[in-house]
Every structure is written in structure tokens, then in C-alpha cells.
Backbone as a ProteinNet text record, in pm:
[ID]
protein_1_A
[PRIMARY]
XXXXXXXXXXXXXXXXXXXXXXXXXXXXXXXXXXXXXXXXXXXXXXXXXXXXXXXXXXXXXXXXXXXXXXXXXXXXXXXXXXXXXXXXXXXXXXXXXXXXXXXXXXXXXXXXXXXXXXXXXXXXXXXXXXXXXXXXXXXXXXXXXXXXXXXXXXXXXXXXXXXXXXXXXXXXXXXXXXXXXXXXXXXXXXXXXXXXXXXXXXXXXXXXXXXXXXXXXXXXXXXXXXXXXXXXXXXXXXXXXXXXXXXXXXXXXXXXXX
[TERTIARY]
85	0	88.5	60.3	133.8	48.9	114.6	45.5	99.7	7.9	42.4	-15.8	65.5	19.3	4.1	-108.8	-143.6	-165.9	-127.1	-159.3	-259.2	-366.2	-467.9	-513	-585.7	-628.9	-780.6	-828.9	-968.8	-964.9	-995.1	-979.9	-1113.3	-1120.7	-1238.1	-1366.3	-1469.6	-1599.5	-1596.5	-1497.7	-1489.2	-1448.9	-1409.9	-1381	-1507.3	-1623.9	-1749.7	-1797.7	-1721	-1757.6	-1722.6	-1811.8	-1784.9	-1687.4	-1635.8	-1543.8	-1615.9	-1741.5	-1816.8	-1834.8	-1858.9	-1870.3	-1740.4	-1627.5	-1499.2	-1477.5	-1514.9	-1498.3	-1572.5	-1695.6	-1773.1	-1707.4	-1663.1	-1598.9	-1469.6	-1393	-1266.4	-1288.3	-1387.3	-1414.1	-1460.3	-1536.8	-1573.7	-1450.2	-1358.3	-1234.4	-1151.5	-1148.6	-1076	-1132.7	-1266.1	-1327.7	-1299.8	-1309.9	-1284.3	-1140.2	-1047.9	-906.3	-866.5	-961	-937.7	-818.9	-818.6	-712.4	-738.5	-637.4	-657	-658.8	-770.4	-781.4	-791.5	-733.9	-757.2	-884.5	-961.5	-1088.3	-1087.9	-1166.4	-1182.6	-1264.8	-1254.3	-1332.2	-1468.2	-1557.9	-1689.4	-1801	-1922.9	-2040.6	-2047	-1989.4	-1991.2	-1848.1	-1774.1	-1634	-1623.6	-1523.1	-1495.8	-1350.7	-1322.9	-1183.8	-1101.5	-979.4	-892.4	-830.8	-897.6	-853.5	-848.6	-735.8	-720.7	-702.5	-793.1	-786.7	-723.9	-642.3	-569.9	-602.4	-670.8	-687.8	-746.5	-866.1	-929.2	-965.2	-955.8	-988.8	-1139.4	-1182.8	-1326.4	-1395.3	-1522.1	-1601.3	-1602.4	-1580.5	-1580.3	-1442.2	-1340.7	-1202.8	-1133	-1050.6	-970.3	-847.3	-780.9	-660.5	-570.7	-442.2	-339.2	-267	-308.4	-231.8	-321.8	-399.9	-476.7	-408	-418.9	-345.3	-435.6	-405.6	-472.8	-378.5	-415	-335	-427.5	-386.5	-465.4	-381	-449.3	-383.3	-422.6	-323.7	-345.2	-311.2	-376.7	-346	-237.8	-210.1	-103.6	-20	107.7	197.6	170.4	174.4	156.5	261	299.3	389.2	314.1	365.1	291.2	256	348	321.3	216.5	221.7	119.1	-17.7	-20.8	-146.4	-198.3	-109.8	-150.2	-217.5	-155.5	-210.3	-347.6	-364.7	-493.4	-603.2	-572.5	-672	-704.4	-603.9	-626	-719.5	-703.2	-791.2	-933.7	-950.2	-1081.7	-1158.2	-1096.4	-1160.8	-1196.6	-1298.7	-1334.2	-1225.6	-1217.5	-1118.9	-1144.4	-1039.2	-1049.6	-1015.4	-1049.7	-1004.1	-889.8	-768.6	-653	-554.8	-507.8	-404.3	-269.9	-195	-73	55.4	48	170	133.5	225.7	205.7	339.8	344.6	468	432.2	515.2	493.4	524.9	437.4	456.7	567.1	677.8	789.9	814.5	736.4	749	611.5	607.8	480.1	441.9	316.2	274.6	260.4	190.4	166.4	88.4	-16.3	-98.3	-17.7	80.5	163.4	253.6	275.3	360.9	280.9	151.1	67.1	40.3	136.9	127.5	98.1	95.8	68.2	22.7	-46.2	-92.6	-55.6	-31.5	-11.3	-136.3	-198	-322.1	-302.6	-377	-386.2	-531.2	-551.2	-684.2	-692.7	-782.2	-799.7	-917.7	-889.4	-990.4	-1026.6	-1124.9	-1171.9	-1241.4	-1213.7	-1274.4	-1200	-1083.6	-1002.5	-868.4	-827.5	-699.8	-585.3	-469	-354.1	-316.6	-337.3	-305.2	-394.7	-524.7	-616.5	-587.2	-553.7	-520.9	-395.8	-295	-171.1	-194.2	-276.7	-307.8	-375.7	-466.7	-535.6	-439	-349.6	-250	-159.4	-115.6	-28.7	-99	-226.2	-301.9	-321	-345.4	-365.4	-237.7	-124.3	2.5	49.3	11.2	51.9	-26.2	-141.5	-225.4	-171.1	-178.7	-136.6	-237.5	-364.2	-471.5	-578.2	-644.9	-756.8	-871.8	-967.5	-1080.5	-1181.1	-1217.8	-1320.3	-1422.1	-1535.2	-1640.9	-1675.6	-1710.6	-1753.6	-1872.8	-1969.2	-2085.7	-2053.9	-2074.4	-2051.9	-2182	-2178.2	-2299.2	-2337.9	-2242.3	-2270.2	-2295.4	-2312.5	-2338.4	-2222.7	-2225	-2120.3	-1996.9	-1880	-1754.9	-1659.5	-1595.4	-1496.9	-1357	-1261.2	-1123.5	-1030	-900.9	-798.1	-750	-762.7	-716.2	-573.5	-516.2	-384.1	-270.2	-278.2	-164.4	-128.4	-223.7	-196.1	-132.4	-136.6	-85.7	64.6	139.1	284.8	330.5	250.6	287.4	161.6	159.6	48.3	103.9	91	144	35.7	44.3	-49.8	26.7	-33	24.3	-90.2	-57.3	-159	-167.5	-283.2	-303	-244.4	-150.5	-81.8	-171.3	-279.8	-364.2	-484.7	-486.2	-598.8	-554.7	-639.1	-606.4	-607.3	-542.2	-527.4	-661.1	-762.6	-891.1	-983.3	-933.5	-1014.2	-936	-966.5	-887.5	-898	-784.6	-782.1	-653.2	-667.4	-552.2	-540.1	-417.1	-388.6	-322	-375.2	-313.3	-248.6	-125.9	-58.1	-54.4	-114.2	-133	-68.6	13.4	66.6	10	-65.9	-133.8	-100.1	-68	-39.3	-170.1	-162.6	-278.4	-286	-374.6	-389.3	-532.8	-560.2	-695.4	-741.2	-855	-939.3	-871.9	-906.5	-844.7	-878.6	-778.3	-798.5	-800.1	-912.1	-929.7	-912.7	-895.6	-882.5	-998.5	-1121.1	-1233.4	-1227.2	-1162.7	-1143.1	-1045.2	-940.8	-845.7	-913.7	-999.3	-1075.2	-1165.3	-1225.6	-1306.1	-1218.6	-1095.3	-1003.8	-962.3	-940.5	-907	-1022.5	-1143.1	-1259.6	-1269.1	-1233.2	-1243.2	-1140.1	-1016.9	-910.7	-898.4	-949.3	-928.7	-1050.9	-1163.8	-1287.5	-1269.2	-1186.8	-1168.1	-1279.7	-1364.1	-1478.8	-1487.7	-1433.6	-1441.2	-1586.6	-1615.8	-1754	-1805.8	-1715.9	-1756.3	-1677.2	-1729.1	-1655.9	-1516.1	-1421.3	-1283.3	-1271.7	-1188	-1154.2	-1031.5	-1048.3	-944.5	-890.1	-757.1	-692.5	-578.1	-575.9	-461.5	-351.7	-235	-122.3	-33.6	-22.9	64.4	23.5	56.7	48.1	154.5	205.7	311.4	369.1	491.8	558.9	610.6	579.3	623.2	762.2	854.4	990.9	997.3	1013.3	1012.6	1128.8	1244.5	1361.9	1348.1	1305.8	1295.1	1157.4	1057.3	921.1	856.4	909.8	856.3	775.2	690.5	611.9	669.6	717.7	789.8	695	742.9	665.7	649.5	526.8	509.8	542.2	551.3	584.8	735	814	958.7	1024.4	989.6	1053.9	1030	912.1	885.3	969.8	981.7	1065	1211.1	1257.1	1395.5	1417.2	1318.3	1330.5	1334	1253.7	1254.4	1390	1443.2	1573.2	1684	1679.1	1782.3	1777.6	1658	1643.4	1683.3	1677.8	1703	1842.6	1953	2086.5	2103.4	2044.9	2053.4	1985.5	1865.3	1791.6	1869	1931.5	2006.7	2128.2	2196.1	2313.5	2275.7	2162.5	2116.3	2082.7	2013.5	1976.4	2100.2	2201.7	2325.4	2399.5	2400.5	2474	2410.8	2279.1	2208.3	2179.8	2220.6	2196	2283.8	2237.1	2315.2	2447.1	2554	2683.1	2761.9	2709.2	2780.6	2858.5	2841.2	2911.6	3059.1	3138.7	3279.9	3303.6	3410.2	3439.8	3494.3
-119.9	0	124.8	216.9	343.3	455	542.6	657.4	785.7	873.5	1001.5	1114.1	1214.1	1331.2	1448.9	1518	1626.2	1756.4	1865.4	1999.2	2060.4	2120.2	2179.5	2314.8	2387.4	2522.6	2532.9	2639.7	2683.3	2832.3	2868.3	3005.4	3061.6	3195.2	3262.4	3219	3196.1	3156.3	3018.6	2937.9	2801.8	2801.1	2916.7	2922	2895.6	2912.5	2892	2747	2658.5	2517.4	2458.4	2375.9	2309.9	2195.7	2141.2	2027.7	1907.8	1889.7	1778.5	1797.7	1921.7	1949.4	1915	1953.7	1922.3	1771.8	1699.7	1555	1492.9	1537.2	1483.8	1517.8	1644.4	1685.8	1607.8	1584.4	1514.5	1368	1303.4	1163.7	1150.7	1248.9	1247.3	1263.8	1351.5	1372	1243.6	1168.5	1041.7	944.5	941.4	851.7	899.1	1031.2	1082.6	1056	1072.1	1052.3	904.8	816.4	671.4	635.6	694	667	530.1	442.8	309	316.6	359.9	383.2	253.8	254.6	149.7	184.9	83.2	106.6	41	98.5	41.6	-86	-168.4	-291.2	-262	-362.3	-346.2	-344	-315.3	-317.9	-197	-85.3	36.2	84.8	22.5	62	206.8	276.2	413.3	423.6	511.7	530.9	578.9	528.2	563.5	701.4	802.3	941	996.3	1052.5	1112.3	1262.7	1339.8	1485.3	1537.4	1642	1693.3	1840.5	1869.5	2006.9	2100.3	2068.5	2149	2288.1	2387.7	2526.5	2540.9	2634.6	2656.9	2703.3	2672	2717.8	2870.4	2924.9	3069.7	3130.5	3052.6	3102.4	3041.7	3123.3	3072.7	3002.3	2927.1	2858	2826.2	2843	2800.8	2676.8	2622.7	2514	2417.8	2339	2229.4	2098.6	1997	1872.7	1750.6	1647.9	1519.6	1409.9	1287.4	1170.7	1065	1002.6	896	769.2	653.9	524.6	459.5	409.8	351.1	202.3	126.3	-16.4	-40.3	60.3	51	178.2	164.9	279.8	376.7	505.9	610.9	720	789.8	903.1	1017.9	1072.9	1177.2	1298.6	1346.5	1466.2	1439.1	1322.6	1286.8	1277.8	1216.3	1205.2	1343	1431.1	1567.3	1638.8	1629.7	1697.9	1642.2	1510.5	1449	1492	1492.9	1532.9	1681.5	1762.5	1906.5	1936.1	1863.3	1881.7	1836.9	1746.7	1689.9	1767.2	1869.8	1951.2	2088.1	2153.5	2288.3	2389.3	2495	2600.5	2661.9	2676.1	2724.1	2615.3	2492.1	2374.8	2316	2360.6	2328	2241.2	2134.2	2049	2108.1	2159.2	2233	2155.1	2044.5	1971.4	1827	1736.3	1594.4	1530.3	1440.5	1370.5	1234.1	1135.8	1004.1	1008.4	950.4	950.3	852.2	904.4	821.5	832.5	915.2	932.8	918.5	911.2	899.3	1033.2	1043.3	1156.5	1289.1	1293.3	1421.9	1515.8	1465.7	1550.3	1605.5	1527.8	1574.4	1689.8	1709.1	1818.7	1945.1	1941.4	2059.9	2122.2	2197.5	2251.4	2401.3	2466.4	2610.1	2649.9	2763.5	2816.9	2963.7	3004.8	3145.7	3193.9	3300.3	3353.9	3498.2	3536.7	3677	3721.5	3831.6	3886	4023.1	4037.3	4163.8	4238.8	4357.7	4434.5	4559.3	4549.5	4665.2	4763.5	4892.5	4995.7	5023.8	4958.5	4979.2	5039	5149.2	5210.5	5128.9	5127.3	5056.3	5107.6	5237.4	5293.7	5235.9	5226.6	5168.6	5019.5	4952.6	4810.5	4790.1	4876.6	4863.7	4888.4	4986.2	5012.5	4891.3	4829.5	4711.9	4595	4577.6	4470.9	4491.6	4613.4	4642.8	4610.8	4647.6	4620.2	4470.4	4398.5	4253.3	4184.5	4221.3	4156.4	4192.7	4310.1	4352.9	4281.5	4226.1	4160.3	4021	3984	3850.3	3745.9	3778.4	3690.8	3776.4	3717	3784.1	3683.6	3700.2	3608	3638.5	3535.7	3549.2	3437.8	3452.6	3352.8	3302.6	3175.7	3115.8	3025.4	3030.4	2943.9	2806.2	2703	2564.9	2486.8	2360.7	2277.9	2252.8	2275.4	2257.4	2389.2	2497.3	2627.2	2723.2	2833.6	2934.4	2888.8	2901	2860.9	2979.1	3000.7	3107.9	3046.7	3113.5	3065.9	3180.7	3157.8	3259.7	3251.8	3361	3365.5	3415.6	3469.3	3530.4	3428.5	3325.5	3235.4	3158.5	3135.8	3059.4	3143.8	3275.8	3364.4	3379.8	3332	3343.9	3473	3526.8	3650.2	3718.4	3851.6	3930.6	4064.5	4094	4217.1	4285.9	4417.1	4496.5	4574.7	4588.7	4670.2	4719.6	4810	4862	4772.4	4774.6	4697.8	4775.8	4715.9	4785.5	4809.1	4732.6	4743.3	4833.8	4914.1	5003.2	5148.9	5239.3	5381.8	5438.6	5552.7	5611.9	5649	5681.4	5723.3	5605.6	5483.4	5364.8	5278.9	5294.8	5230	5078.3	5013.8	4867	4824.2	4750.8	4700.5	4550	4502.8	4360.2	4312.3	4206.9	4144.6	4013.5	3992.5	3863.4	3795.7	3678.1	3607.9	3470.1	3438.3	3303.2	3248.7	3141.6	3086.9	2939.1	2900.9	2760.4	2681.1	2555.4	2467.2	2408.6	2461.9	2419.2	2371.1	2326.5	2285.5	2370.6	2441.1	2450.1	2530.6	2499.5	2565.9	2714.7	2796.4	2941.3	2975.1	3026	3056.2	3205.5	3245.1	3388.3	3472.8	3420.6	3499.7	3516.7	3422.7	3439.5	3553.6	3564.6	3674.4	3807	3811	3933.3	3969.8	3869.6	3896.5	3953	3903	3954.3	4097.5	4132.1	4270.4	4364.9	4316.7	4398.4	4415	4310.2	4316.1	4409.9	4410.8	4489.4	4630.2	4650.8	4781.6	4832.1	4762.7	4804.1	4813.1	4723.7	4720.4	4638	4703.1	4635.1	4671.5	4589.5	4617.9	4632.4	4729.6	4749.8	4636.8	4559	4443.2	4322.2	4201.4	4082	4075.4	4029.4	4017	3904.1	3926.6	3820.6	3747.7	3619.1	3543.1	3433.5	3423.8	3322.6	3258.3	3125.6	3055.7	3049	3101.4	3103.8	2980.8	2926	2810.5	2743.2	2615.4	2545.5	2437.1	2411.3	2313	2314.1	2266.1	2258.8	2397.1	2441.1	2573.4	2564.7	2644.5	2651.3	2762.2	2725	2822.2	2920.8	2876	2962.7	3070.8	3032.4	3129	3192	3130.9	3181.1	3155.5	3059.8	3029.4	2900.9	2884.8	2763.4	2688.7	2566.9	2493.4	2408.8	2370.1	2290.3	2148.3	2100.1	1966.1	1853.3	1882.6	1779.2	1766.9	1858.5	1857.5	1726.9	1670.8	1544.3	1431.2	1427.2	1322.9	1343.5	1469.7	1497.7	1461.8	1494.1	1462.5	1311.6	1237.6	1092.2	1030.7	1084.3	1035.2	1061.7	1183.6	1219	1132.3	1108.5	1026.4	882.3	832.7	693.7	671.8	776.8	761.2	710.7	767	714.9	569.1	530	392.5	297.9	341	257.1	243.1	352.9	348.7	257	265.7	182.5	34.9	4.6	-133.4	-188.6	-106.1	-149	-175.2	-89.2	-105.9	-232.4	-259.8	-375.5	-507.4	-508.4	-632.5	-646.6	-547.1	-555.5	-662.8	-732	-835.2	-778.3	-853.5	-813	-721.1	-686.2	-593.9	-665.3	-798.6	-872	-889.8	-936.4	-957.4	-1084.9	-1087.9	-1202.6	-1315.8
0	0	0	-90	-97.6	-35.7	39	97.1	34.3	-7.2	-68.5	16	46.3	120.5	25.3	38	-53.7	21.9	-41.4	7.5	-88.6	-33.8	-120.4	-66.3	-149.6	-114.6	-111.3	-46.9	-54.8	-85.9	-209.8	-255.9	-305.9	-305.1	-360.3	-292.9	-373	-316.9	-254.7	-293.5	-239	-91.4	-37.5	106.3	188.9	127.1	200.3	195.4	131.6	133.9	270.4	321.1	448.9	426.9	536.6	526	464.4	497.4	440.4	288.9	246.4	103.4	31.8	92.2	28.9	22.1	125.4	123.8	5.7	-17.7	-129.1	-262.5	-276.5	-401.2	-424.4	-318.1	-333.4	-369	-310.5	-344.3	-488.4	-538.4	-680.3	-767.8	-726.4	-801.6	-805.5	-696.4	-694.6	-797	-810.5	-908.5	-1050.7	-1074.5	-1209.4	-1252.1	-1160.7	-1192.4	-1191.9	-1159.1	-1156.8	-1067.7	-949.1	-852.5	-787.7	-783.8	-724.6	-571.2	-517.5	-374.3	-294.8	-176.4	-78.1	-1.7	36.9	105.2	242.7	331.4	464.5	457.3	561.4	568	630.2	626.5	687.6	586.4	636.3	549.9	457.4	497.5	414.3	394.1	301.2	279.4	231	280	239	194.6	98.4	58.8	176.8	188.1	300.5	277.1	331.9	323.9	465.3	504.2	637.2	621.7	681.2	675.6	804.1	790.5	907.3	930.2	1041.6	1089.2	983.4	935.9	831.4	882.6	793.8	827.8	847.5	931.3	951.9	823.4	811.3	697.3	691.7	571.8	554.7	551.6	588.5	582.9	462.5	394.9	286.1	340.1	254.6	299.1	181	202.8	108.8	158.2	270.5	332.3	408.2	333.6	390.9	352.4	437.7	414.5	431.7	352.1	366.4	318.7	351.1	311.6	254.4	144.5	83	76.2	77.5	67.8	-64.3	-137.9	-270	-267.6	-355.2	-369.1	-472.8	-557.7	-657.6	-652.1	-676.9	-670.1	-784.5	-755	-853.4	-829.9	-937.2	-924	-857.8	-747.1	-675	-759.8	-843.8	-923.3	-1030	-1093.1	-1191.8	-1125.8	-1007.8	-933.2	-894.2	-852.1	-814.3	-930.8	-1048.4	-1165.7	-1203.4	-1197.9	-1232.9	-1135.9	-1007	-908	-919.8	-947.2	-960.6	-1077.1	-1187	-1302.8	-1273.2	-1177.7	-1147.4	-1041.4	-982	-879.3	-936.3	-881.6	-928.3	-894.7	-976.8	-952	-815.2	-738.8	-600.6	-501.5	-536.3	-461.4	-543.3	-514.5	-597.5	-520.2	-583.5	-525	-565.5	-471	-502.2	-474.7	-400.8	-369.1	-338.2	-368.5	-339.1	-314.3	-217.1	-184.4	-127.9	-157.5	-99.4	49.6	129.9	275.2	311.7	362.4	404.5	555.6	622.9	767.4	830.7	961.1	1032.3	1093.9	1134.7	1216.4	1145.7	1031.2	965.7	1057.8	1119.9	1207.2	1324.1	1370.9	1482.8	1443.5	1312.9	1266.8	1237	1258	1238.5	1374.9	1425	1560.3	1563	1445.6	1442.4	1302.1	1294.6	1166.5	1154.1	1030	997	924.9	977.9	921.6	876.3	773.7	732.7	749.6	822.2	847.7	782	688	616.1	677.7	734	806.1	726.1	640.5	564.8	657.9	637.5	720.6	848.6	868.8	988.4	945.8	1007.7	973.9	1034.5	969.8	1026.7	1165.6	1190.3	1321.4	1430.5	1403.4	1501.4	1522.7	1413.1	1424.6	1509.4	1490.8	1566.8	1715.3	1748.4	1889.3	1953.6	1879.9	1933.3	1949.5	1852.2	1860.4	1981.3	2002.7	2117.3	2249.6	2259.3	2381.7	2401.7	2293.5	2301.8	2347.9	2287.6	2321.1	2462	2510.9	2644.6	2754.4	2719.5	2819.8	2852.6	2979.2	3019	2973.6	2986.1	2938.7	2872.1	2774.4	2707.2	2701.3	2789.6	2795.9	2686.1	2611.1	2507.5	2527.1	2460.7	2469.9	2329.6	2323	2197.1	2223.7	2134.8	2148.1	2093.4	2172.8	2132	2145.2	2103.8	2113.9	2259.5	2351.6	2494	2566.3	2486.5	2546.5	2527.3	2600.3	2591.6	2668.5	2603.7	2667.9	2670.7	2785.4	2800.6	2805.3	2740.8	2742.1	2708	2729.5	2706.1	2561.4	2487.2	2348.6	2336.9	2443.9	2435.5	2434.5	2516.6	2535.6	2409.2	2320.4	2198.4	2089.1	2102.3	1997.8	2011.7	1909.8	1909.8	1844.3	1753.5	1683.8	1632.6	1639.3	1587	1541.4	1412.5	1354.4	1272.3	1262.1	1181.7	1076.5	958.4	851.5	763.3	674	582	458.9	394.2	271.4	154.4	84.1	-24.6	-145.7	-157.7	-277.8	-256.9	-151.5	-125.4	-132	-188.8	-189.1	-48.1	-30.4	102.2	165.1	82.4	137.5	169	153.2	181.6	280.8	408.5	514.1	506.4	523	529.8	598.4	706.8	780.4	759.4	759.7	746.8	875.4	933.7	1050.5	1008.7	1056.3	1038.3	1174	1179.4	1305.4	1298.1	1397.1	1413.8	1543.4	1533.6	1651.2	1667.1	1788.7	1818.3	1823	1783.7	1791.1	1931.5	2011	2149.5	2171.4	2292	2330.6	2447.9	2435.1	2315.7	2204.8	2080	1966.1	1966	1938.1	1925	1777	1729	1587.5	1563.6	1437.2	1408.1	1460.6	1453.8	1503.9	1655.7	1725	1869.3	1897.8	1815.4	1831.2	1801.4	1700.2	1671.2	1789.4	1852.3	1972.1	2083.2	2094.1	2194.3	2167.5	2040.9	2005.2	2036.5	2018.3	2053.2	2204.6	2277.9	2424.1	2485.2	2432.6	2496.3	2439.1	2313.6	2250.5	2174.5	2190.6	2123.6	1972.3	1915.5	1770.4	1708.7	1628.8	1569.4	1421.3	1330.8	1187.5	1142.6	1054.3	1009.1	921.3	861.8	780	828.8	807.2	852.1	790.8	868.5	821.6	720.1	618.6	523.4	578.1	608.3	677.9	586.2	579.3	496.6	573.7	573.4	632	525.8	559.4	466.4	479.5	598.4	622	750.7	760.9	889.4	891.3	1009	1021.7	1161.3	1172.7	1301.9	1339.3	1461.3	1507	1567.8	1513.6	1564.9	1669.3	1794.9	1903.8	1894.2	1845.8	1839.8	1734	1613	1503.7	1492.8	1556.2	1546.4	1413.1	1335.7	1203	1206	1104.7	1086.8	967.4	988.4	885.9	800.1	682.4	587.7	642.1	664.9	722.6	625.7	495.5	397.7	374.4	429.4	408.1	453.5	571	611.2	512.3	448.2	349.3	224	179.8	62.5	90.3	210.3	245.8	251	299.7	306.8	167.6	74.9	-62.7	-127.1	-106.9	-163.7	-107	23.3	87.3	40	8.4	-33.8	-178.9	-260.6	-404.1	-435.4	-379.9	-410.8	-370.2	-256.4	-209.7	-306.6	-353.5	-447.7	-577.9	-623.9	-748.7	-734.7	-621.7	-599.8	-594.2	-530.2	-521.4	-658.3	-740	-874.4	-958.7	-944.3	-1020.6	-979.9	-850	-799.5	-840.2	-859.1	-891.3	-1039.5	-1120.7	-1264.7	-1327	-1433.7	-1500	-1551.1	-1532.3	-1586.6	-1498	-1378.6	-1292.4	-1182.9	-1173	-1069.6	-1103.5	-1009.2	-1031	-1110.5	-1191	-1275.5	-1191.4
[MASK]
++++++++++++++++++++++++++++++++++++++++++++++++++++++++++++++++++++++++++++++++++++++++++++++++++++++++++++++++++++++++++++++++++++++++++++++++++++++++++++++++++++++++++++++++++++++++++++++++++++++++++++++++++++++++++++++++++++++++++++++++++++++++++++++++++

């Protein structure tokens, strides 16, 4: 059985598709591309697809991840192109690598988000960011299926920066927030951070923020960066290639000693 890990996006209007909607679209794409999927056992077999830390409905993303299991070996890049052609524009498969390591989900420990705040000046956004970062805790509330839950949104935030939007004229205020948040329990989402900014600095954008996940992966505490979670698999493939070539050469006819 071969395992392939894929990176995909949710862009434009497709950011409003739910995770269940994407699952249906992706399974149709697997059938169109004639991917030799492995299936689960039981009365209702399902294709073996593992999704990791999907973005909330309504948020865009450049860095969603999943893993599929195949019954026959396929070239990852060829498979990526076939699946990308079989999905609607906006749901794009941007990367594929053969799984050579374990624990993809364990390497998704943080996300980088971009929050676009139309109608908010960069100066007001910066004041709110400063107040948020200066606070030891920022209590926010979220409605869950079990009722209203209160939790701290500050401790999960590793980085929060404000800047102006380069594509907007001076008379049309728009601030951009860059947010790096650790994946903790309970999960702190971008809208929770916006609730925290409203709580500490009364920052309330006149229109809903446009939120996009730019990256997710392992958080490096020393550099403060979020690393590519597929890099260990690519490195393992590269490391294995010379060994495989040497083995093939050694066992080829006519290469033995006389």
C-alpha cells in the first residue's frame, strides 16, 4: 500500500464550502481521476482518506493537508495533476509527496493567518494589537454545542502584527493582521483573536474580516517560524534515491565480479 500526502487550497468563493462538502468533491475527483484507492473494511467501505486540521467554513486557505492510501503505486506529481484537473477552480491540489514518515498531524502545531480588516486604519489596528500583546490573558467567549464557553485567546498567539493593505487607496482604510497561533486545546481561531481585540481595545471592523490561512506546520520556538510539514517526506525520498540506485546497479546483470 502506498500513501500520498497532498496539500490543497480553498480560494475565492470556495472558502465557504464546508469540510463535508470538500470531502464529497474530493471523493468524486478520486473517481474521475481513476485513482486506485484502498478502502476500509466493513459493510460500508470508504476510501482511506485522512484529513488533518481542516480550516473553519468561511475562511480561505493556502495550506490544507490530507493523506490517501493507494493499492497501486503512482507518481505523486502525476497524481496531483490528475486530481487538480478533477476539482473545481479554487479547490486546488498544489503539492504531493509520498509519505515516508509517520505523524503528519503531529507536525501541524501552528498556523499562519492573514486577516484583512476593511474599514479599519492601520493605526487603530496597531493600537489594538499592542493592547492585546501587552495583556497577560484575554478572555473570550464562543458558542458551542454545549453552550457558551470562556477561554484565554492570548496564550496561543505566538505573533500578531499589523500593517496597511498595499492594494488600497489612502482614502479607503484597510488594515492587514498577520497572526501566528499555536494549535492548542481549546483551539484558538482567528475569530477568537478578533473577539479579543474587541475586548481589549474596542476594535470592531464594520464588515466581517476576510481570513486566509497562509501556512500550517511545526512551530519553531527559536525562530518563530512555521515549517513545511511535507519537508521530512521529501527529504526521506531524496535520501532513499541514491541507495535505491546503488542497489539497482549492484544487482543488474553483468555488474558482478568475474
